C-alpha positions as a printed NumPy array, in Angstrom:
array([[-12.054,  -2.129,  17.167],
       [-14.468,  -3.558,  19.766],
       [-17.393,  -5.542,  18.418],
       [-20.896,  -5.289,  19.872],
       [-20.588,  -8.175,  22.36 ],
       [-17.293,  -6.84 ,  23.75 ],
       [-19.195,  -3.997,  25.43 ],
       [-20.943,  -6.544,  27.688],
       [-17.781,  -8.156,  29.061],
       [-17.087,  -7.897,  32.835],
       [-15.186,  -4.786,  33.9  ],
       [-16.247,  -2.606,  30.985],
       [-18.745,  -0.759,  33.263],
       [-21.314,  -0.282,  30.544],
       [-23.954,  -2.925,  31.399],
       [-25.078,  -1.182,  34.611],
       [-25.781,   2.076,  32.805],
       [-27.593,   0.288,  29.985],
       [-29.827,  -1.424,  32.555],
       [-30.359,   1.888,  34.33 ],
       [-31.239,   3.588,  31.043],
       [-33.641,   0.805,  30.087],
       [-35.322,   1.043,  33.497],
       [-35.648,   4.81 ,  33.156],
       [-37.142,   4.489,  29.68 ],
       [-39.645,   1.895,  30.939],
       [-40.747,   4.077,  33.864],
       [-41.   ,   7.122,  31.572],
       [-43.078,   5.305,  28.924],
       [-45.339,   3.738,  31.573],
       [-45.959,   7.083,  33.26 ],
       [-46.675,   8.94 ,  30.007],
       [-48.989,   6.223,  28.681],
       [-50.998,   6.121,  31.936],
       [-51.321,   9.905,  31.929],
       [-52.571,   9.943,  28.35 ],
       [-55.065,   7.165,  29.111],
       [-56.266,   8.84 ,  32.32 ],
       [-56.924,  12.219,  30.691],
       [-57.17 ,  15.629,  32.436],
       [-58.097,  14.284,  35.89 ],
       [-56.096,  15.548,  38.863],
       [-55.47 ,  13.717,  42.106],
       [-52.875,  11.735,  44.067],
       [-52.66 ,   9.042,  41.407],
       [-52.053,  11.651,  38.702],
       [-49.239,  13.246,  40.7  ],
       [-47.697,   9.793,  41.183],
       [-47.706,   9.276,  37.417],
       [-46.094,  12.686,  36.866],
       [-43.495,  11.719,  39.469],
       [-42.827,   8.48 ,  37.521],
       [-42.232,  10.487,  34.328],
       [-39.645,  12.7  ,  36.036],
       [-37.969,   9.7  ,  37.691],
       [-37.726,   8.047,  34.27 ],
       [-36.155,  11.179,  32.789],
       [-33.666,  11.389,  35.683],
       [-32.687,   7.731,  35.299],
       [-32.159,   8.118,  31.538],
       [-30.106,  11.291,  32.008],
       [-27.986,   9.672,  34.707],
       [-27.364,   6.559,  32.621],
       [-26.287,   8.636,  29.622],
       [-23.946,  10.848,  31.648],
       [-22.338,   8.081,  33.701],
       [-22.207,   5.737,  30.717],
       [-20.376,   8.376,  28.698],
       [-17.893,   8.855,  31.546],
       [-17.264,   5.093,  31.554],
       [-16.569,   5.204,  27.826],
       [-14.165,   8.126,  28.325],
       [-12.359,   6.161,  31.02 ],
       [-12.197,   3.113,  28.749],
       [-10.853,   5.118,  25.8  ],
       [ -8.363,   7.227,  27.732],
       [ -7.15 ,   4.414,  29.981],
       [ -7.489,   6.565,  33.095],
       [-10.079,   7.311,  35.76 ],
       [ -9.479,  11.045,  35.288],
       [-12.707,  12.353,  33.806],
       [-11.953,  15.996,  34.562],
       [-13.035,  18.743,  32.191],
       [ -9.479,  18.892,  30.793],
       [ -9.503,  15.19 ,  29.975],
       [-13.002,  15.374,  28.495],
       [-11.872,  18.292,  26.35 ],
       [ -8.904,  16.261,  25.128],
       [-11.124,  13.311,  24.268],
       [-13.567,  15.664,  22.582],
       [-10.753,  17.132,  20.499],
       [ -9.616,  13.644,  19.511],
       [-13.125,  12.646,  18.464],
       [-13.525,  15.855,  16.451],
       [-10.121,  15.289,  14.85 ],
       [-11.101,  11.747,  13.912],
       [-14.355,  12.958,  12.398],
       [-12.472,  15.499,  10.282],
       [-10.075,  12.854,   8.985],
       [-12.848,  10.365,   8.212],
       [-14.714,  13.005,   6.196],
       [-11.524,  14.138,   4.458],
       [-11.131,  13.976,   0.669],
       [-10.275,  10.693,  -1.056],
       [ -6.737,  11.241,  -2.272],
       [ -4.693,   8.864,  -4.426],
       [ -0.955,   9.469,  -4.648],
       [  1.153,   7.705,  -7.261],
       [  4.922,   7.348,  -7.257],
       [  7.7  ,   6.114,  -5.025],
       [ 10.916,   7.178,  -3.368],
       [ 11.565,   9.783,  -0.7  ],
       [  9.429,  12.49 ,  -2.313],
       [  6.233,  10.478,  -2.026],
       [  6.662,   9.524,   1.627],
       [  7.569,  13.131,   2.495],
       [  4.313,  14.406,   0.996],
       [  2.228,  11.747,   2.758],
       [  3.268,  13.091,   6.163],
       [  1.508,  16.329,   5.354],
       [ -1.573,  14.871,   3.677],
       [ -2.456,  12.629,   6.626],
       [ -3.193,  15.763,   8.669],
       [ -6.238,  16.377,   6.459],
       [ -7.661,  12.974,   5.642],
       [ -7.481,   9.291,   6.476],
       [ -8.825,   8.463,   3.003],
       [ -5.403,   8.249,   1.375],
       [ -4.269,   5.506,  -0.977],
       [ -0.594,   5.465,  -1.917],
       [  0.051,   3.46 ,  -5.093],
       [  3.728,   2.564,  -5.018],
       [  6.149,   1.255,  -7.625],
       [  7.672,  -2.209,  -7.107],
       [ 10.507,  -1.928,  -9.632],
       [ 13.241,  -1.133,  -7.082],
       [ 16.204,  -3.5  ,  -7.317],
       [ 18.912,  -1.66 ,  -5.395],
       [ 20.055,  -1.471,  -1.764],
       [ 18.412,  -3.545,   0.955],
       [ 15.221,  -3.97 ,  -1.065],
       [ 17.168,  -5.412,  -3.963],
       [ 18.906,  -7.936,  -1.713],
       [ 15.627,  -9.157,  -0.235],
       [ 14.109,  -9.322,  -3.695],
       [ 17.001, -11.436,  -4.918],
       [ 17.342, -13.761,  -1.919],
       [ 13.681, -14.212,  -0.921],
       [ 11.977, -13.718,  -4.268],
       [  9.657, -11.103,  -2.766],
       [  8.627,  -7.703,  -4.089],
       [ 10.915,  -4.845,  -2.981],
       [  9.67 ,  -3.467,   0.362],
       [ 11.693,  -0.225,   0.636],
       [  9.302,   2.332,  -0.871],
       [  6.347,   0.515,   0.691],
       [  8.015,   0.733,   4.106],
       [  8.68 ,   4.464,   3.78 ],
       [  5.041,   5.14 ,   2.889],
       [  3.732,   2.967,   5.737],
       [  5.928,   4.794,   8.239],
       [  4.888,   8.173,   6.807],
       [  1.19 ,   7.348,   7.268],
       [  1.626,   5.575,  10.6  ],
       [  0.03 ,   6.822,  13.803],
       [  2.558,   5.39 ,  16.245],
       [  5.069,   6.428,  18.861],
       [  8.37 ,   7.931,  17.558],
       [ 10.294,   4.909,  18.833],
       [  8.297,   2.654,  16.483],
       [  9.165,   4.878,  13.53 ],
       [ 12.839,   4.819,  14.517],
       [ 12.665,   1.038,  14.767],
       [ 11.103,   0.644,  11.303],
       [ 13.775,   2.873,   9.733],
       [ 16.721,   1.445,  11.688],
       [ 19.539,   0.105,   9.5  ],
       [ 21.964,  -2.525,  10.716],
       [ 25.576,  -1.385,  10.543],
       [ 27.41 ,  -4.7  ,  10.954],
       [ 27.325,  -8.355,   9.956],
       [ 25.359, -10.009,   7.18 ],
       [ 22.493,  -7.572,   7.719],
       [ 24.659,  -4.487,   7.178],
       [ 22.711,  -1.838,   5.265],
       [ 19.411,  -3.655,   5.711],
       [ 16.55 ,  -1.895,   7.523],
       [ 14.514,  -3.51 ,  10.273],
       [ 11.32 ,  -2.383,   8.54 ],
       [ 12.24 ,  -4.279,   5.383],
       [ 12.878,  -7.421,   7.406],
       [  9.583,  -6.945,   9.243],
       [  7.711,  -6.783,   5.927],
       [  9.654,  -9.818,   4.686],
       [  8.615, -11.782,   7.788],
       [  5.023, -10.601,   7.448],
       [  5.069, -11.663,   3.81 ],
       [  6.25 , -15.101,   4.892],
       [  3.207, -15.654,   7.123],
       [  0.727, -14.116,   4.662],
       [ -0.863, -15.495,   1.52 ],
       [  0.646, -12.729,  -0.633],
       [  2.517,  -9.433,  -0.492],
       [ -0.685,  -7.379,  -0.541],
       [ -2.017,  -9.132,   2.56 ],
       [  1.347,  -8.637,   4.286],
       [  1.102,  -4.873,   3.738],
       [ -2.43 ,  -4.826,   5.168],
       [ -1.253,  -6.637,   8.298],
       [  1.695,  -4.266,   8.581],
       [ -0.709,  -1.333,   8.281],
       [ -2.692,  -2.655,  11.245],
       [  0.459,  -2.98 ,  13.339],
       [  1.484,   0.611,  12.577],
       [ -2.052,   2.083,  12.819],
       [ -1.709,   3.526,   9.33 ],
       [ -4.029,   6.374,   8.313],
       [ -5.022,   5.302,   4.83 ],
       [ -3.739,   2.542,   2.573],
       [ -0.467,   1.674,   0.901],
       [ -0.723,  -0.664,  -2.083],
       [  1.825,  -1.935,  -4.605],
       [  0.88 ,  -1.058,  -8.164],
       [  1.173,  -4.738,  -9.122],
       [  1.923,  -8.052,  -7.434],
       [  3.946,  -9.294, -10.387],
       [  7.735,  -9.515, -10.381],
       [  8.572,  -6.75 , -12.855],
       [ 11.848,  -5.345, -14.14 ],
       [ 12.165,  -1.71 , -15.178],
       [ 13.976,  -1.295, -18.482],
       [ 15.14 ,   1.808, -20.336],
       [ 15.987,   2.441, -23.956],
       [ 18.616,   5.144, -24.311],
       [ 18.769,   7.564, -27.226],
       [ 21.863,   5.724, -28.506],
       [ 19.795,   2.527, -28.781],
       [ 21.231,   0.704, -25.764],
       [ 18.821,  -1.175, -23.486],
       [ 19.395,  -0.954, -19.728],
       [ 17.675,  -3.388, -17.352],
       [ 17.174,  -2.765, -13.656],
       [ 15.914,   0.399, -11.97 ],
       [ 19.165,   1.078, -10.111],
       [ 21.243,   0.71 , -13.294],
       [ 19.312,   3.179, -15.456],
       [ 20.654,   6.564, -14.253],
       [ 24.171,   5.165, -13.834],
       [ 24.336,   3.723, -17.353],
       [ 22.695,   6.801, -18.853],
       [ 25.537,   8.905, -17.476],
       [ 28.198,   6.397, -18.495],
       [ 26.814,   6.207, -22.034],
       [ 26.372,   9.985, -22.139],
       [ 22.986,   9.271, -23.642],
       [ 19.596,  10.429, -22.379],
       [ 16.684,   8.111, -21.686],
       [ 14.375,   7.693, -24.666],
       [ 11.72 ,   5.618, -22.914],
       [ 11.146,   3.218, -20.04 ],
       [  9.01 ,   0.078, -19.916],
       [  8.35 ,  -2.963, -17.755],
       [  9.139,  -6.603, -18.355],
       [  6.744,  -8.299, -18.599],
       [  4.896,  -5.504, -20.4  ],
       [  1.444,  -6.858, -19.522],
       [  1.725,  -6.633, -15.729],
       [ -1.727,  -6.447, -14.152],
       [ -2.441,  -3.759, -11.552],
       [ -4.058,  -4.819,  -8.295],
       [ -7.796,  -4.217,  -8.024],
       [ -7.486,  -2.069,  -4.913],
       [ -5.364,   0.437,  -6.831],
       [ -7.928,   0.642,  -9.644],
       [-10.795,   1.008,  -7.166],
       [ -9.004,   3.857,  -5.395],
       [ -8.45 ,   5.715,  -8.681],
       [-12.075,   5.226,  -9.753],
       [-13.372,   6.682,  -6.479],
       [-10.811,   9.433,  -5.93 ],
       [-11.551,  13.105,  -5.377],
       [ -7.944,  13.969,  -6.184],
       [ -5.097,  12.091,  -7.897],
       [ -1.564,  13.295,  -7.182],
       [  1.344,  12.18 ,  -9.37 ],
       [  4.76 ,  12.669,  -7.8  ],
       [  6.963,  14.038,  -6.451],
       [  9.689,  11.559,  -7.228],
       [ 12.152,  10.413,  -9.864],
       [ 10.346,  10.775, -13.179],
       [ 11.709,   7.7  , -14.954],
       [ 12.336,   5.366, -12.006],
       [  9.566,   6.19 ,  -9.487],
       [  6.636,   7.74 , -11.368],
       [  6.611,   6.187, -14.845],
       [  6.933,   2.564, -13.597],
       [  3.355,   3.034, -12.35 ],
       [  2.05 ,   4.915, -15.379],
       [  3.37 ,   2.518, -18.03 ],
       [  0.862,  -0.027, -16.725],
       [ -1.893,   0.725, -19.233],
       [ -4.881,   0.051, -17.001],
       [ -3.581,   2.491, -14.383],
       [ -3.221,   5.251, -16.986],
       [ -6.621,   4.5  , -18.543],
       [ -8.369,   4.738, -15.169],
       [ -6.627,   8.052, -14.431],
       [ -7.837,   9.452, -17.773],
       [-11.406,   8.324, -17.061],
       [-11.474,   9.581, -13.468],
       [-13.522,  12.668, -12.579],
       [-11.012,  13.582,  -9.867],
       [ -8.795,  16.623, -10.166],
       [ -5.308,  15.53 , -11.23 ],
       [ -2.154,  17.179,  -9.968],
       [  1.503,  16.755, -10.921],
       [  4.067,  17.678,  -8.263],
       [  7.279,  18.785,  -9.928],
       [ 10.64 ,  17.952,  -8.419],
       [ 12.614,  20.926,  -7.16 ],
       [ 15.871,  19.8  ,  -8.78 ],
       [ 16.878,  17.905, -11.899],
       [ 18.337,  14.418, -11.421],
       [ 21.613,  13.227, -12.983],
       [ 21.09 ,  10.411, -15.454],
       [ 17.335,  11.009, -15.582],
       [ 16.231,  14.602, -16.057],
       [ 19.445,  16.504, -16.786],
       [ 18.577,  19.956, -18.139],
       [ 14.828,  19.327, -17.858],
       [ 12.405,  22.212, -17.597],
       [  8.872,  21.838, -16.291],
       [  7.432,  21.282, -19.772],
       [  9.919,  18.468, -20.394],
       [  8.428,  16.49 , -17.51 ],
       [  4.957,  16.816, -19.032],
       [  6.21 ,  15.893, -22.499],
       [  7.776,  12.682, -21.157],
       [  4.519,  11.72 , -19.418],
       [  2.564,  12.443, -22.612],
       [  5.014,  10.377, -24.666],
       [  4.594,   7.354, -22.4  ],
       [  0.87 ,   7.705, -21.632],
       [ -0.544,   9.413, -24.716],
       [ -1.781,  12.26 , -22.521],
       [ -0.388,  14.75 , -20.015],
       [ -2.974,  13.318, -17.566],
       [ -3.061,  16.326, -15.222],
       [ -5.115,  19.483, -14.7  ],
       [ -2.697,  21.228, -12.358],
       [  1.034,  21.435, -11.736],
       [  2.488,  22.465,  -8.391],
       [  6.036,  23.782,  -8.779],
       [  8.563,  25.486,  -6.529],
       [  9.429,  29.148,  -7.037],
       [ 11.395,  29.599,  -3.821],
       [ 15.112,  30.349,  -3.743],
       [ 17.591,  27.812,  -2.442],
       [ 20.225,  29.126,  -0.009],
       [ 23.458,  29.575,  -1.937],
       [ 25.568,  27.173,   0.142],
       [ 23.119,  24.323,  -0.499],
       [ 22.621,  25.186,  -4.145],
       [ 26.37 ,  24.975,  -4.758],
       [ 26.47 ,  21.458,  -3.312],
       [ 23.73 ,  20.316,  -5.696],
       [ 25.274,  22.092,  -8.686],
       [ 28.559,  20.311,  -8.017],
       [ 26.612,  17.03 ,  -8.276],
       [ 25.22 ,  18.068, -11.656],
       [ 21.795,  19.151, -10.413],
       [ 19.942,  22.383, -11.152],
       [ 16.573,  23.85 , -10.265],
       [ 13.739,  22.817, -12.56 ],
       [ 12.899,  25.883, -14.635],
       [  9.229,  26.868, -14.829],
       [  8.741,  27.521, -18.56 ],
       [  5.088,  28.475, -18.37 ],
       [  4.957,  29.507, -22.029],
       [  5.498,  25.882, -23.085],
       [  2.807,  24.408, -20.836],
       [ -0.614,  23.698, -22.436],
       [ -3.128,  26.404, -21.536],
       [ -5.615,  23.916, -20.12 ],
       [ -3.135,  23.061, -17.355],
       [ -2.971,  25.506, -14.46 ],
       [  0.423,  26.082, -12.822],
       [  0.499,  26.746,  -9.079],
       [  3.817,  28.135,  -7.817],
       [  4.811,  28.216,  -4.164],
       [  7.966,  28.531,  -2.111],
       [  8.27 ,  24.853,  -1.226],
       [ 11.907,  24.809,  -0.106],
       [ 12.652,  22.911,   3.08 ],
       [ 16.14 ,  21.982,   4.259],
       [ 16.439,  18.845,   6.376],
       [ 19.763,  17.26 ,   7.313],
       [ 21.428,  19.453,   4.649],
       [ 19.141,  17.964,   1.987],
       [ 16.532,  19.733,  -0.124],
       [ 12.999,  18.542,   0.456],
       [  9.507,  19.76 ,  -0.359],
       [  7.914,  21.648,   2.512],
       [  5.277,  19.038,   3.254],
       [  3.   ,  21.424,   5.184],
       [  2.898,  24.024,   2.41 ],
       [  2.54 ,  21.353,  -0.253],
       [ -0.379,  19.729,   1.554],
       [ -2.153,  23.062,   2.079],
       [ -1.788,  23.779,  -1.648],
       [ -3.197,  20.378,  -2.645],
       [ -6.137,  20.65 ,  -0.248],
       [ -6.895,  24.198,  -1.397],
       [ -7.136,  22.943,  -4.987],
       [ -9.566,  20.212,  -3.902],
       [-11.624,  22.765,  -1.983],
       [-11.717,  25.208,  -4.898],
       [-11.988,  22.97 ,  -7.941],
       [-13.613,  19.696,  -6.832],
       [-15.973,  20.141,  -3.891],
       [-18.03 ,  23.036,  -5.389],
       [-19.058,  20.761,  -8.283],
       [-20.183,  17.897,  -6.051],
       [-23.431,  18.525,  -4.152],
       [-22.838,  15.583,  -1.832],
       [-19.686,  17.256,  -0.517],
       [-21.28 ,  20.337,   1.074],
       [-20.532,  19.263,   4.66 ],
       [-17.089,  18.007,   3.66 ],
       [-16.42 ,  21.414,   2.081],
       [-17.041,  23.069,   5.444],
       [-14.824,  20.634,   7.361],
       [-11.954,  20.95 ,   4.884],
       [-12.129,  24.757,   4.71 ],
       [-11.891,  24.971,   8.511],
       [ -9.008,  22.514,   8.506],
       [ -7.095,  24.499,   5.895],
       [ -7.532,  27.712,   7.9  ],
       [ -6.075,  26.038,  10.989],
       [ -3.129,  24.561,   9.098],
       [ -2.333,  27.823,   7.3  ],
       [ -1.791,  29.425,  10.691],
       [  0.721,  26.689,  11.534],
       [  2.58 ,  27.162,   8.238],
       [  2.915,  30.891,   8.867]])
């Protein structure tokens, strides 16, 4: 962003219009003051003063118009200041104003589900904070964690790319995975974050610098800067260490997960995450793997305590399918019961769940992998929690995903209906968001 003095550099074409405007204002003020002092006396001198007033007005008008055109040229990078170009710039400015005034949304989780949802939310607001787990120890992230001693960058990278406002080629570059050599299986984005971490004072600063490079709408923060290990106690009493090992060993032991916890168990959350929760309009938990993406954030006590104390509306996004080794046979109420067991509270006011049907050929593939649709057992859900059901099915590359546009519309509608009406300071924001939702609903249809 340009600072104040940058506007006075040569070639910006702003100084001349500022001088012209200042001259016009001076002539206008001089003419008006002389007229007021002279009183109702007509003559050549009076007409000269009136002429000065109109000249001053003309100079000020001209400086404003031409100065604005110079700014448009500067912003758009072209000398084309036609009505079409001005309309485009106007639309961009209006769009930016909508996003700046958008609701303050905190999303908590990790994995593919979280980054998928973020792509939809960024169409409504730039006030997004994604709080991401750092317990991943598998794949490329695990290798970097082991060799460089850094926090795992994979989930962070996915969220940064999801919130980025960049050209498609940049997104492709960040997600590119090497297919040969020592870097086989490693993504360029992970290596970029690793390099950024190397030239930064800590991992948090590295993410901020990465966000600037990618022009991220919002913030992505790790839940903690400490090197934590996710552990699970199975129902048979066995202890499994390492996020990537938990579902595998649960299946091998034929024993369900009893609880998960972090080592060390006193990991401190970063202040930016706590601040975001304290000031949120809406807190969204999920979607994502219950035991390995969501709970690693919630078992940090201070995070859970701040969520409980927050006046924001709190929403849980249910997964569409169960996950082998984690939520086999789980119904919707089972997800809530697990959260309550770990956090002492269900935490949420609303649940958004899928009620759409999966095409048979895709459903069979998932069933063969031991996955089933999460059943909505409304009768077992506490009455103070409202269930919102939508057809959220979206097939991408033969994989089931949440329909990010529908999901985002549903979340924003809940904010509009249940948060803004109870906050007098949000009257203008209510109008902006309602108009935005109307526009986006047309796109979804």
